VOGU-3710 file (C-alpha; in Angstrom, 3 decimals, decimal comma):
1> cqkvafivlt> -0,060/-0,185/0,204  0,768/4,010/-0,656  1,849/6,254/2,200  -0,274/9,749/1,950  1,208/12,547/4,181  -1,763/13,971/6,814  -0,521/17,294/7,332  -2,245/19,541/10,404  -2,513/23,224/9,622  -3,156/26,218/12,078
11> ipktlgigaq> -5,323/29,135/10,215  -4,844/32,286/12,619  -8,480/34,336/13,428  -7,134/37,379/13,295  -4,657/39,071/10,611  -4,023/42,407/12,193  -0,152/42,570/13,623  0,685/45,280/16,483  2,319/45,600/19,925  -1,360/45,123/21,621
21> shasapspst> -1,041/41,476/19,588  1,914/40,629/21,706  0,985/42,224/25,000  -1,348/39,601/26,113  -2,092/35,962/25,350  -4,858/35,518/22,908  -8,135/34,525/23,917  -10,011/30,932/23,879  -11,782/32,819/20,631  -8,628/33,987/18,648
31> rpvprvsava> -6,601/30,102/18,972  -5,530/28,944/15,717  -8,108/26,120/14,742  -6,168/23,112/13,721  -6,991/21,685/9,952  -5,675/18,422/8,309  -4,766/17,945/4,963  -3,523/15,244/2,485  -1,539/14,990/-0,716  -2,954/14,382/-3,967
41> siepfvekle> -1,297/10,893/-5,444  -1,348/8,491/-8,067  -2,519/5,109/-6,581  -4,163/1,741/-7,841  -7,677/2,308/-8,474  -9,871/-0,700/-8,021  -13,591/-0,942/-9,203  -15,298/-3,505/-7,806  -18,658/-5,334/-8,045  -20,098/-6,723/-4,769
51> algtakanes> -22,672/-9,837/-5,006  -23,779/-12,629/-2,578  -22,672/-15,917/-3,569  -23,026/-19,675/-1,817  -20,233/-21,820/-1,488  -20,081/-25,101/-3,316  -17,857/-28,081/-2,624  -15,206/-28,961/-5,188  -16,629/-32,429/-5,784  -19,708/-33,599/-3,565
61> vvitptvedr> -21,472/-37,062/-3,390  -23,478/-38,614/-1,435  -22,366/-42,446/-0,982  -24,847/-45,203/-1,306  -24,481/-48,941/-2,039  -25,443/-50,132/-5,883  -26,242/-53,843/-4,210  -28,741/-54,922/-1,409  -27,189/-56,855/1,573  -25,766/-56,764/4,606
71> vvgvffddgd> -22,995/-54,574/6,379  -20,170/-56,588/7,708  -18,027/-54,218/7,906  -17,423/-50,239/8,555  -13,689/-48,692/8,087  -14,512/-44,783/8,690  -15,445/-42,309/11,889  -17,705/-39,133/11,412  -15,800/-36,522/9,327  -12,731/-38,463/8,465
81> rvrrgqklvk> -10,581/-37,195/5,888  -10,046/-40,196/3,396  -7,935/-40,755/0,169  -9,443/-41,992/-3,460  -9,950/-45,596/-3,465  -9,862/-45,647/0,279  -12,089/-48,767/1,568  -15,423/-47,564/3,610  -17,640/-50,119/4,017  -17,865/-53,766/3,344
91> ledreaqyml> -21,160/-55,964/2,462  -21,636/-59,637/2,871  -20,754/-60,900/-0,561  -20,501/-64,766/0,348  -22,877/-65,402/-2,459  -21,510/-63,317/-5,141  -18,220/-65,221/-4,392  -19,556/-68,744/-4,712  -21,002/-67,882/-8,006  -17,412/-66,295/-9,088
101> aearstlveq> -16,116/-69,425/-8,432  -18,615/-71,456/-10,135  -18,152/-69,131/-13,171  -14,388/-69,711/-12,989  -14,689/-73,438/-12,962  -16,916/-73,468/-15,839  -14,604/-71,372/-17,405  -11,720/-73,765/-17,242  -13,799/-76,690/-18,650  -14,729/-74,530/-21,115
111> rkqydrmrrl> -11,418/-73,542/-22,203  -10,124/-77,312/-22,225  -13,101/-78,034/-24,476  -12,238/-75,780/-26,957  -8,311/-76,718/-27,124  -9,718/-80,223/-27,701  -11,911/-79,169/-30,683  -9,004/-76,924/-32,053  -6,676/-79,812/-32,252  -9,235/-81,816/-33,659
121> aktnatslsq> -9,773/-79,272/-36,622  -6,111/-78,825/-37,173  -6,699/-82,758/-38,186  -10,048/-82,351/-39,759  -11,522/-84,700/-37,398  -14,344/-82,008/-36,459  -16,090/-79,206/-38,234  -15,180/-75,837/-38,340  -18,649/-74,891/-37,212  -18,069/-77,061/-33,930
131> ldeeksllei> -14,966/-75,205/-33,507  -17,044/-71,761/-33,951  -19,457/-73,074/-31,461  -17,367/-74,138/-28,754  -15,443/-70,668/-29,311  -18,943/-68,813/-28,648  -19,400/-70,922/-25,394  -15,739/-70,087/-24,080  -16,160/-66,644/-24,913  -19,851/-66,925/-22,889
141> aearvasida> -17,907/-68,157/-20,019  -15,262/-65,381/-19,944  -17,969/-62,775/-19,962  -19,667/-64,219/-16,755  -16,614/-64,688/-14,719  -16,132/-61,088/-15,787  -19,742/-59,911/-15,044  -19,398/-61,514/-11,815  -16,241/-60,240/-10,752  -17,197/-56,657/-11,373
151> rlqdytirap> -20,154/-57,100/-9,606  -18,453/-58,540/-6,663  -16,430/-55,100/-6,334  -20,029/-53,228/-5,872  -19,788/-54,986/-2,404  -16,795/-53,186/-1,131  -17,378/-49,445/-0,990  -14,648/-47,171/-1,596  -14,306/-43,205/-1,605  -14,699/-42,047/-4,861
161> fsgilgtrqi> -12,451/-38,965/-4,171  -10,047/-37,886/-1,702  -12,014/-35,616/0,874  -13,789/-34,944/3,743  -16,808/-37,430/5,347  -20,276/-36,588/6,694  -21,590/-38,108/9,192  -22,200/-42,097/9,238  -25,840/-43,200/8,553  -25,643/-46,704/9,039
171> smgavvdtds> -24,316/-49,782/11,681  -22,817/-52,677/11,431  -25,376/-55,723/10,850  -27,958/-53,260/8,797  -29,187/-54,198/5,647  -29,117/-51,701/2,694  -30,330/-51,051/-0,645  -29,752/-48,883/-2,950  -32,020/-46,023/-1,618  -29,648/-46,243/1,767
181> vittlddtsi> -27,567/-43,405/2,553  -23,992/-44,071/4,271  -22,577/-40,933/4,335  -21,729/-37,756/2,322  -18,227/-36,833/0,785  -16,806/-33,645/-0,262  -13,763/-32,313/-1,649  -13,680/-28,484/0,163  -9,650/-27,894/-1,289  -11,132/-26,011/-3,489
191> ikldftvpei> -14,600/-23,848/-2,990  -16,947/-23,577/-5,996  -18,608/-20,034/-5,410  -21,395/-19,469/-7,064  -22,810/-15,504/-7,589  -25,027/-13,634/-9,999  -24,512/-10,095/-11,516  -26,549/-8,100/-13,611  -26,209/-8,397/-17,338  -25,050/-4,935/-17,732
201> ylsvlstgmd> -21,889/-6,004/-16,523  -21,386/-8,808/-19,181  -19,050/-6,799/-21,449  -16,332/-6,862/-18,325  -16,540/-10,252/-17,199  -14,026/-12,776/-18,333  -12,674/-15,944/-16,689  -9,430/-15,492/-14,914  -10,573/-12,011/-13,175  -10,060/-11,535/-9,389
211> vtarspaypd> -12,344/-11,973/-6,521  -12,398/-11,496/-3,305  -14,807/-13,157/-0,520  -15,875/-12,648/2,881  -18,028/-14,282/5,737  -19,633/-13,003/8,444  -18,015/-16,114/10,347  -14,746/-14,844/9,877  -14,655/-10,862/9,857  -11,168/-10,367/9,516
221> lkfngvvaai> -10,350/-12,809/6,763  -10,531/-12,545/3,346  -10,769/-15,262/0,407  -9,256/-14,731/-3,026  -9,602/-16,359/-6,180  -10,640/-16,155/-9,796  -13,401/-16,739/-11,784  -13,343/-20,125/-13,503  -16,827/-20,071/-15,503  -19,326/-17,770/-16,841
231> nsrvdpetrt> -23,058/-18,903/-17,389  -23,698/-18,916/-21,345  -27,253/-17,657/-20,567  -29,140/-14,944/-19,001  -31,368/-15,490/-16,787  -34,712/-14,004/-18,772  -36,660/-13,201/-15,762  -33,852/-11,410/-13,466  -31,590/-10,197/-16,155  -28,523/-11,934/-14,363
241> lmiraqipnp> -25,994/-13,670/-15,277  -24,428/-16,712/-13,036  -20,597/-16,690/-12,448  -18,672/-19,476/-10,935  -15,683/-18,606/-8,919  -12,901/-21,144/-7,552  -11,305/-20,319/-4,123  -8,490/-22,181/-2,510  -9,191/-23,490/0,366  -6,285/-25,015/2,251
251> eyllkpgmll> -7,238/-24,191/5,725  -10,699/-25,970/4,890  -12,302/-22,896/6,915  -14,979/-22,428/4,241  -17,786/-25,197/4,335  -20,460/-25,674/1,438  -23,583/-23,649/1,902  -21,934/-21,080/3,496  -23,069/-17,442/2,456  -20,274/-15,375/1,174
261> ivdlikkrsq> -19,908/-11,469/0,088  -18,231/-11,714/-3,068  -15,903/-8,584/-4,360  -15,534/-9,163/-8,093  -12,784/-6,871/-9,254  -14,059/-5,523/-12,567  -10,966/-2,879/-13,211  -7,138/-1,643/-12,094  -5,803/1,473/-13,119  -3,887/3,819/-11,868
271> aliipeeavi> -5,882/7,025/-10,737  -4,894/10,615/-8,830  -6,694/10,176/-5,638  -7,831/12,212/-2,794  -9,998/11,661/0,124  -13,848/12,581/-0,705  -14,069/14,855/2,395  -11,748/16,884/0,637  -14,324/18,030/-2,035  -16,569/20,919/-2,029
281> qekdkkfvfl> -20,248/20,779/-3,861  -21,609/23,979/-4,858  -24,279/23,774/-7,475  -22,827/21,657/-10,462  -19,274/22,390/-9,700  -16,785/20,766/-7,161  -13,750/22,577/-5,438  -11,260/22,083/-3,098  -8,958/24,381/-0,923  -5,305/23,825/-2,379
291> itpektvakr> -2,458/24,645/0,016  -0,036/27,253/-2,100  3,568/27,598/-2,096  3,219/31,032/0,255  1,422/28,787/3,039  -2,349/29,980/1,853  -5,192/28,623/0,526  -6,656/28,813/-2,613  -10,307/27,609/-4,077  -9,325/25,305/-6,779
301> eiatgrripg> -12,288/23,956/-8,950  -11,619/20,022/-10,176  -13,378/17,440/-11,981  -14,137/14,037/-10,607  -14,732/10,605/-11,868  -15,152/7,393/-10,363  -15,899/6,943/-6,247  -14,880/4,356/-3,910  -16,139/4,560/-0,384  -14,360/7,583/0,999
311> kvevisglnq> -12,081/8,182/-2,286  -12,528/9,836/-5,230  -10,546/10,229/-8,769  -9,587/13,640/-9,846  -9,547/14,008/-13,526  -8,706/17,402/-13,905  -7,939/20,504/-11,446  -5,018/18,987/-9,485  -1,531/17,310/-9,658  0,186/14,755/-8,179
321> gdpiviqglt> 1,809/15,655/-4,548  -0,620/19,021/-4,433  -1,332/19,199/-0,931  -4,957/19,906/0,017  -7,161/20,501/2,854  -9,788/17,622/3,925  -10,853/19,040/7,677  -12,630/21,998/8,843  -13,577/23,317/5,439  -16,564/25,322/6,338
331> rlrpgspvnv> -14,581/28,264/7,701  -11,899/28,475/5,086  -11,775/31,426/2,714  -9,538/31,792/-0,429  -6,380/33,724/1,108  -6,124/32,351/4,545  -2,273/31,692/5,791  -1,850/28,607/7,273  0,946/26,956/8,975  2,211/23,311/9,178
341> veiretdfta> 2,698/22,493/12,893  2,779/18,517/12,544  2,800/16,040/9,574  1,625/12,592/10,472  1,995/9,716/7,935  -1,217/7,180/7,663  -1,713/4,176/5,057  -4,110/5,034/2,453  -4,485/2,509/-0,336  -7,056/2,570/-3,043
351> g> -9,668/0,083/-3,304
//
């Protein structure tokens, strides 16, 4: 961030000079009144668009069985962090194991039968049609083994991706089916943030734009991300466009479903910035009190541009480094002398 000097000024109430003024101390009504000024400076100017968004997990799934049977093993606890492929639940699979053993035995016999027919076909002891028939039976036996083996995998339920599990919804010995919920799994290492913006901003939207999100749960934290996708359609009822941002979540502070305040950074540029409180509005014109090299104040007309809370862009009328008064403007008059008695510095970051 940039530094801007804040200058405390004093303006005498009386301009007369004489022996009487030195003869007695000034009364409270004639004591100098402090004034504060700032220096117009070129600083980054960030235009933002504020919206409300809902946090979503990068990947999210409700884990359910694909077969019906009894639970014989549970290998996770509530809220566990799991890796892709990690075993979560085991269902009773003895019947499927028996079917697989039977199918493999049939496959072995059918392979032997096909090999015999192939040897006979080489000596013309059997017809090619019989060989083709045995080959078809062999392929059917191989397919049956593969089918039962694939079905057997369904009796072991594994994590489809790495993430955090929800609460466990089943117990040992329970009979589950395809409608039973075992648990939930969320990958929250990256948060997808969906929000809408008015269609009038369509021309300035693009993927890769910076976004900043804030949550009432963490008032002192900001979460930075980028625009990942822009919906291809505008809602004809609300005339808004859905935007999806991605926000890294390495500490897993953000949770799916949270309401976030989104600042979409529309544009970054350099601008001549002054505090908004320095501007005097008179009808359709704007003025500031400029401190001259002679330590007096001059009323200077300016043209302003973009605004952000507490700050305004100056298009014309001031130059970089010009000192201007920002407090006590109502009692100032052009030509009033001022004295710098203190200079303070503070952070003054545009945007």
